C-alpha positions as CSV (number, residue, x, y, z in Angstrom):
1,M,28.4,31.4,-29.5
2,I,29.9,32.3,-32.9
3,R,32.3,30.0,-34.7
4,H,34.7,31.9,-37.1
5,V,36.2,29.7,-39.8
6,V,38.8,31.2,-42.2
7,M,40.6,29.3,-45.0
8,F,43.6,30.8,-46.7
9,G,45.5,29.9,-49.8
10,I,49.2,30.6,-49.1
11,R,52.1,30.9,-51.5
12,G,55.7,30.5,-50.5
13,N,57.7,33.5,-49.6
14,G,60.9,32.7,-51.5
15,E,62.5,31.0,-48.5
16,L,59.7,28.8,-47.3
17,S,57.3,26.5,-49.2
18,P,53.6,27.2,-49.0
19,T,53.2,24.5,-46.4
20,E,56.2,25.8,-44.3
21,E,54.8,29.4,-44.6
22,A,51.4,28.2,-43.5
23,R,52.9,26.5,-40.5
24,R,54.8,29.6,-39.6
25,L,51.7,31.7,-39.8
26,G,49.6,29.1,-38.0
27,D,52.1,29.4,-35.1
28,K,51.6,33.2,-35.1
29,L,47.8,32.8,-35.0
30,M,48.1,30.4,-32.1
31,E,49.8,33.1,-30.0
32,L,46.6,35.2,-30.3
33,P,44.4,33.6,-27.6
34,A,47.0,34.6,-24.9
35,Q,46.7,38.2,-26.2
36,I,43.0,38.6,-27.1
37,P,40.5,37.9,-24.4
38,Y,37.5,37.6,-26.8
39,I,38.8,34.3,-28.1
40,K,37.2,31.5,-26.2
41,K,38.8,28.7,-28.2
42,M,41.1,28.6,-31.3
43,E,42.4,25.9,-33.5
44,V,44.7,26.1,-36.6
45,G,45.3,23.5,-39.2
46,V,47.8,23.2,-42.1
47,N,46.9,21.2,-45.1
48,S,49.0,18.2,-46.1
49,E,51.7,18.8,-48.6
50,L,50.2,15.9,-50.6
51,A,46.8,17.7,-51.0
52,P,46.0,19.3,-54.3
53,V,47.7,22.7,-54.8
54,E,44.4,24.4,-55.4
55,N,43.3,23.6,-51.9
56,A,43.7,26.1,-49.0
57,Q,46.9,25.6,-47.0
58,L,45.8,27.1,-43.7
59,V,42.5,27.1,-41.7
60,L,41.6,29.0,-38.6
61,I,38.7,28.0,-36.4
62,A,37.9,30.3,-33.4
63,D,35.0,30.5,-31.1
64,F,33.6,33.8,-29.6
65,D,30.7,34.5,-27.2
66,S,29.1,36.9,-29.7
67,I,29.5,38.3,-33.2
68,E,30.4,41.6,-31.5
69,D,33.4,39.8,-29.8
70,C,34.4,38.4,-33.2
71,A,34.3,41.9,-34.6
72,M,36.5,43.2,-31.7
73,Y,39.0,40.4,-32.3
74,S,39.2,41.4,-36.0
75,I,40.4,45.0,-35.1
76,H,42.6,44.0,-32.2
77,P,46.2,45.2,-32.8
78,A,47.6,41.7,-32.2
79,H,45.3,40.2,-34.8
80,M,46.0,43.1,-37.2
81,A,49.7,42.4,-37.0
82,V,49.2,38.7,-38.0
83,A,46.7,39.6,-40.6
84,E,49.2,41.9,-42.2
85,E,51.8,39.1,-42.4
86,I,49.2,36.7,-43.9
87,G,48.2,39.4,-46.4
88,K,51.8,39.4,-47.9
89,V,51.5,35.7,-48.9
90,K,47.8,34.9,-49.2
91,T,46.4,33.9,-52.6
92,S,42.8,33.5,-51.4
93,R,40.6,33.9,-48.3
94,S,37.2,32.5,-47.4
95,C,35.4,33.1,-44.2
96,V,32.2,31.8,-42.5
97,D,30.9,33.0,-39.1
98,Y,28.0,31.0,-37.8
99,E,26.1,30.3,-34.5
100,I,26.9,27.2,-32.6
């Protein structure tokens, strides 16, 4: 199995604070397991508003049977749509894919 961990820095969008925007995007990410069969398990976390501002605001943890399934997830249209939304407000992104 492959565990896919992604951390995002998120800025506010003018209407929502960074934390509120991270929660909104986290909700969008949590819709993906119902749409993408490659995802075996997914978890999303939003950092505390009290955490230092330089910390990431959003983390995604997803498990896949293989690195190939993780790659198929990354190009799935449902994932691409959420990734486009994240791209509009992300300030940073770090990713690690490892075997579990």
